[in-house]
RODO-2510 file (C-alpha; in nm, 4 decimals, decimal comma):
residues 282
     n   res          X          Y          Z
     1     m    -0,0328     0,0095    -0,0080
     2     e     0,1336     0,3301    -0,0998
     3     k     0,1868     0,5455     0,1923
     4     f    -0,0735     0,8572     0,2385
     5     n     0,0471     1,2237     0,2183
     6     s    -0,1057     1,3283     0,5480
     7     q     0,0278     1,6441     0,5581
     8     i    -0,1919     1,8485     0,2779
     9     e    -0,0952     2,2087     0,2320
    10     v    -0,3989     2,4400     0,0912
    11     k    -0,4316     2,8020     0,0012
    12     n    -0,5907     3,0761     0,2313
    13     d    -0,9465     3,0798     0,1135
    14     g    -1,0799     3,3888     0,3461
    15     l    -1,2499     3,1581     0,6184
    16     y    -1,1937     3,1618     0,9702
    17     t    -0,8523     2,9815     1,0071
    18     p    -0,6692     2,9093     1,3653
    19     i    -0,3360     2,9604     1,3889
    20     v    -0,1646     2,6844     1,5415
    21     r     0,1831     2,5788     1,6325
    22     e     0,4050     2,3513     1,3989
    23     w     0,4145     2,0538     1,6210
    24     s     0,0506     2,0132     1,5071
    25     l     0,1628     1,8794     1,1612
    26     e     0,3130     1,5317     1,3538
    27     k    -0,0509     1,5429     1,5265
    28     y    -0,2077     1,5844     1,1563
    29     q     0,0538     1,3197     0,9977
    30     l    -0,0337     1,0488     1,2899
    31     v    -0,4017     1,0884     1,2611
    32     g    -0,3811     1,0792     0,8563
    33     s    -0,1593     0,7824     0,8864
    34     y    -0,3832     0,5756     1,0951
    35     c    -0,7302     0,6525     0,9433
    36     d    -0,5417     0,5334     0,5811
    37     i    -0,4402     0,1964     0,7245
    38     f    -0,7753     0,1680     0,9330
    39     t    -0,9729     0,1919     0,6010
    40     n    -0,7278    -0,0012     0,4034
    41     g    -0,7440    -0,2665     0,6195
    42     m    -1,1287    -0,3019     0,7331
    43     k    -1,3076    -0,2091     0,4029
    44     f    -1,4020    -0,5706     0,3107
    45     k    -1,4668    -0,6540     0,6775
    46     w    -1,7254    -0,4310     0,7999
    47     d    -2,0449    -0,2692     0,6177
    48     q    -1,9633     0,0779     0,7891
    49     l    -1,6564     0,2553     0,9125
    50     v    -1,7410     0,5710     1,1127
    51     y    -1,5176     0,8521     1,2093
    52     i    -1,5726     1,0657     1,4980
    53     d    -1,3917     1,3712     1,5664
    54     l    -1,4952     1,5399     1,8687
    55     f    -1,3315     1,8355     1,8533
    56     a    -1,3234     1,9097     1,4776
    57     g    -1,1888     2,2547     1,4832
    58     a    -1,2301     2,4469     1,1721
    59     g    -1,1100     2,2514     0,9107
    60     h    -0,7977     2,4227     0,8009
    61     a    -0,5335     2,5519     1,0249
    62     t    -0,2639     2,7742     0,9760
    63     i     0,1119     2,6987     1,1403
    64     k     0,2401     3,0133     1,2851
    65     e     0,6022     2,9409     1,2120
    66     s     0,5523     2,9250     0,8548
    67     n     0,2527     3,0884     0,7952
    68     k     0,1405     2,7941     0,5744
    69     t    -0,2113     2,6731     0,5736
    70     y    -0,2893     2,2822     0,5871
    71     l    -0,5914     2,0693     0,6478
    72     n    -0,6309     1,9720     1,0006
    73     s    -0,7302     1,6388     1,1508
    74     a    -1,0769     1,6195     1,0506
    75     f    -1,0056     1,7144     0,7142
    76     t    -0,7195     1,5167     0,6751
    77     a    -0,9096     1,2258     0,7748
    78     m    -1,1685     1,2844     0,4879
    79     s    -0,8925     1,2808     0,1990
    80     i    -0,7870     0,9654     0,2453
    81     p    -0,7907     0,7400    -0,0533
    82     v    -1,0402     0,4853     0,1125
    83     p    -1,2810     0,7363     0,2920
    84     f    -1,5073     0,6396     0,5898
    85     t    -1,8530     0,5837     0,5622
    86     k    -1,9532     0,8317     0,7364
    87     y    -1,7986     1,1495     0,9144
    88     i    -1,9271     1,2923     1,2322
    89     l    -1,7781     1,6105     1,3134
    90     c    -1,8257     1,8158     1,6633
    91     e    -1,7209     2,1557     1,7675
    92     k    -1,8076     2,4212     2,0344
    93     n    -1,6465     2,6982     1,9316
    94     e    -1,9176     2,9128     1,7069
    95     k    -1,6552     3,0804     1,4454
    96     r    -1,4596     2,7276     1,4010
    97     f    -1,8162     2,5526     1,3838
    98     d    -1,9131     2,8157     1,0981
    99     a    -1,5865     2,7768     0,9036
   100     l    -1,6006     2,3974     0,9299
   101     s    -1,9411     2,3844     0,7751
   102     d    -1,8889     2,6247     0,5111
   103     r    -1,5920     2,4202     0,3741
   104     v    -1,7422     2,0676     0,4342
   105     k    -2,0257     2,1703     0,1964
   106     r    -1,7863     2,3136    -0,0276
   107     d    -1,4669     2,0520    -0,0472
   108     f    -1,6520     1,7406     0,1084
   109     s    -2,0162     1,7089    -0,0327
   110     h    -1,9371     1,4054    -0,1749
   111     l    -1,9097     1,2661     0,1768
   112     n    -2,1609     1,1458     0,4258
   113     v    -2,0775     1,4250     0,7001
   114     e    -2,2833     1,4887     1,0011
   115     l    -2,1951     1,8231     1,1735
   116     i    -2,3036     1,8514     1,5719
   117     k    -2,2404     2,2311     1,7366
   118     g    -2,1712     2,2367     2,0979
   119     d    -1,9853     2,0699     2,4074
   120     s    -1,9005     1,7142     2,3286
   121     n    -1,9397     1,6609     2,6725
   122     k    -2,3091     1,7645     2,6966
   123     n    -2,3893     1,6080     2,3398
   124     v    -2,2715     1,2879     2,3719
   125     q    -2,5738     1,1423     2,3266
   126     k    -2,6413     1,2895     2,0015
   127     v    -2,3190     1,1555     1,8916
   128     i    -2,4399     0,8290     1,9919
   129     n    -2,7280     0,8935     1,7880
   130     a    -2,5564     1,0087     1,4504
   131     i    -2,3709     0,6506     1,4827
   132     p    -2,5386     0,4367     1,2164
   133     p    -2,7394     0,1344     1,4095
   134     f    -2,5064    -0,2101     1,4732
   135     k    -2,7334    -0,4849     1,3407
   136     r    -2,6673    -0,7929     1,1492
   137     g    -2,6332    -0,7404     0,7939
   138     n    -2,5036    -0,3598     0,8588
   139     t    -2,1701    -0,4133     1,0828
   140     l    -2,0151    -0,1008     1,1787
   141     l    -1,6503    -0,0003     1,3284
   142     p    -1,6013     0,3442     1,4884
   143     f    -1,2945     0,5364     1,5183
   144     c    -1,2887     0,8439     1,7498
   145     f    -1,0127     1,1190     1,7269
   146     v    -1,0439     1,3076     2,0599
   147     d    -0,8146     1,6414     2,0472
   148     p    -0,9109     1,9036     2,3191
   149     y    -0,6959     2,1583     2,4269
   150     s    -0,6865     2,1017     2,7791
   151     l    -0,8681     1,8194     3,0275
   152     n    -1,1983     1,9608     2,9164
   153     l    -1,2790     1,6079     2,8283
   154     n    -1,4930     1,3858     3,0453
   155     f    -1,4137     1,0559     3,1160
   156     s    -1,8068     0,9825     3,1323
   157     t    -1,7976     1,1176     2,7730
   158     i    -1,5562     0,8343     2,6437
   159     r    -1,7372     0,5749     2,9098
   160     a    -2,0413     0,6397     2,6968
   161     l    -1,8946     0,6262     2,3701
   162     g    -1,6658     0,3353     2,4411
   163     s    -1,9477     0,1276     2,5340
   164     t    -1,9606    -0,0220     2,1779
   165     l    -1,6861    -0,1458     1,9824
   166     m    -1,4550     0,1777     1,8648
   167     d    -1,1113     0,2587     1,8817
   168     f    -0,9848     0,6067     2,0333
   169     l    -0,7008     0,8168     1,9848
   170     i    -0,7156     1,0889     2,2633
   171     l    -0,5135     1,4044     2,2926
   172     k    -0,3979     1,4086     2,6600
   173     a    -0,2864     1,7900     2,7692
   174     l    -0,0957     1,6123     3,0597
   175     h     0,1985     1,8403     3,0398
   176     m     0,0221     2,1649     2,8836
   177     d    -0,2623     2,1922     3,1303
   178     a    -0,2271     1,9185     3,4130
   179     n     0,1497     1,9953     3,5260
   180     r     0,1056     2,3777     3,4661
   181     n    -0,2455     2,3919     3,6778
   182     i    -0,1699     2,1404     3,9214
   183     e    -0,1733     2,3758     4,2144
   184     t    -0,5342     2,4492     4,1021
   185     y    -0,6650     2,1564     4,0575
   186     l    -0,5355     2,0019     4,3913
   187     k    -0,7606     2,2419     4,5559
   188     d    -1,0889     2,0586     4,7584
   189     k    -1,3418     2,2376     4,5079
   190     n    -1,1803     2,1867     4,1884
   191     t    -1,3448     1,8785     3,9884
   192     k    -1,1401     1,9195     3,6722
   193     i    -0,9843     1,6008     3,7223
   194     a    -1,2452     1,4267     3,9019
   195     d    -1,4284     1,5002     3,5469
   196     y    -1,1301     1,3650     3,3262
   197     l    -1,0767     1,0869     3,5183
   198     g    -1,4216     0,9779     3,6105
   199     k    -1,2859     0,9354     3,9844
   200     s    -1,4016     1,1669     4,2605
   201     n    -1,1354     0,9513     4,4994
   202     w    -0,8481     1,0971     4,2653
   203     r    -0,6917     1,2781     4,5720
   204     e    -0,6751     0,9895     4,7751
   205     l    -0,5337     0,7317     4,5338
   206     l    -0,2716     1,0243     4,4590
   207     e    -0,1920     1,0042     4,8489
   208     e    -0,1793     0,6572     4,8628
   209     d     0,1384     0,6620     4,6410
   210     s     0,4320     0,8322     4,7292
   211     s     0,6029     0,8159     4,4047
   212     y     0,2913     1,0077     4,2125
   213     k     0,3547     1,3220     4,4184
   214     k     0,6581     1,3689     4,1930
   215     n     0,5274     1,2741     3,8947
   216     f     0,1759     1,4251     3,8316
   217     v     0,1336     1,3031     3,4769
   218     k     0,2274     0,9492     3,4991
   219     f    -0,0525     0,9455     3,7842
   220     l    -0,3008     1,0782     3,5652
   221     a    -0,1810     0,8588     3,2390
   222     d    -0,2006     0,5290     3,4830
   223     q    -0,5371     0,6270     3,6215
   224     y    -0,6453     0,7118     3,2841
   225     q    -0,5315     0,3933     3,1534
   226     e    -0,6836     0,1487     3,4332
   227     q    -1,0134     0,3392     3,3640
   228     m    -1,0158     0,2490     3,0116
   229     y    -0,9174    -0,1121     3,0913
   230     q    -1,2224    -0,1274     3,3423
   231     i    -1,4302    -0,0498     3,0230
   232     g    -1,2950    -0,3057     2,8336
   233     y    -0,9807    -0,1628     2,6534
   234     q    -0,6581    -0,3498     2,6396
   235     k    -0,3695    -0,2546     2,9014
   236     t    -0,1113    -0,2021     2,6801
   237     k     0,0063     0,1680     2,6358
   238     y     0,0777     0,2954     2,3016
   239     m     0,1147     0,6662     2,3600
   240     h     0,2558     0,9336     2,0914
   241     h     0,4797     1,2074     2,2814
   242     i     0,4501     1,5616     2,1192
   243     r     0,7354     1,8116     2,1930
   244     s     0,7758     2,1553     2,1418
   245     n     1,0235     2,1895     1,8301
   246     q     1,2290     2,4946     1,9672
   247     k     1,3327     2,3575     2,3265
   248     n     1,2295     2,0198     2,2944
   249     l     0,9555     2,0698     2,6050
   250     p     0,6935     1,7950     2,6615
   251     l     0,3835     1,9083     2,5176
   252     y     0,1073     1,6440     2,5099
   253     y     0,0437     1,2854     2,4227
   254     l    -0,1310     1,1144     2,1638
   255     a    -0,2962     0,7934     2,3469
   256     f    -0,4252     0,4801     2,1373
   257     f    -0,7085     0,2510     2,2934
   258     s    -0,8561    -0,0459     2,1196
   259     k    -1,0603    -0,3318     2,2366
   260     n    -0,8994    -0,5173     1,9477
   261     p    -0,5037    -0,6787     1,8997
   262     r    -0,6004    -0,5462     1,5454
   263     g    -0,6038    -0,1844     1,6453
   264     i    -0,3133    -0,2248     1,7927
   265     d    -0,1423    -0,3562     1,5148
   266     f    -0,2463    -0,1232     1,2898
   267     f    -0,1019     0,1576     1,5561
   268     k     0,2346    -0,0537     1,5390
   269     k     0,2463    -0,0013     1,1978
   270     i     0,2438     0,3570     1,1387
   271     q     0,5194     0,3928     1,4368
   272     g     0,8188     0,4446     1,1267
   273     y     0,5481     0,7013     0,9433
   274     v     0,6002     0,9356     1,2374
   275     k     0,8948     1,0988     1,3864
   276     p     0,9543     1,0909     1,6959
   277     q     0,8954     0,7062     1,7954
   278     l     0,5218     0,6497     1,8957
   279     k     0,5535     0,4240     2,1679
   280     l     0,6320     0,5808     2,5256
   281     d     0,6602     0,4047     2,8541
   282     l     0,4778     0,6222     3,1564
***
């Protein structure tokens, strides 16, 4: 199979386009490469393949360092040679949603796309309702990409979506958000981590293991992994570490979760497509 070019540069079209940093290109490459191998590998095994993006953005993004504009993760997934049978794109920000909608109508009218405006945590039932019904003669396999800017993803959202057979690629802003705001999140009345992990007793768990006090990122990663395991996902850790280009500072992780070993196999195969290497032990 010919390697898919998952960094697709486009011209400025005059619609609203957010500014992002150059390390976002690594994310687009990872998502596009996985979607490409996913649809190619599963196209004859399932009647429907569904792509879900809970933070779809505006469709285009301009790189601050180069001023070049690229298709973002959602539109890269919509540009693969073997498309998904349905795309479900969610976006809360009004300017981004309007630009996303206009671009979908203009550039992807040939695809089956459903747009959902609003907070994905609040609209999770709308997302579930948009997924075609799974039944005999209409088999279905969804892939969900989750790209929040902070820890504003409730685990209850993932639990609801993960009640069926679904692969996830989840951005974890553990350095960009959790490490920078640890003092705020440790306060008794703050519920950010409880919502993110789906564990109201997380402070007690943190106190039980002294090693975690010096490594809050590892604590969150381990607790999240345990939560995914509890809802049927494999324990094997596959996390892609994104660092800043100038100072090589850790920014965030892209964590892959699957209930099926085949999904893990697909993710392993794209390790050579993206540098640095994807597997990270926390």
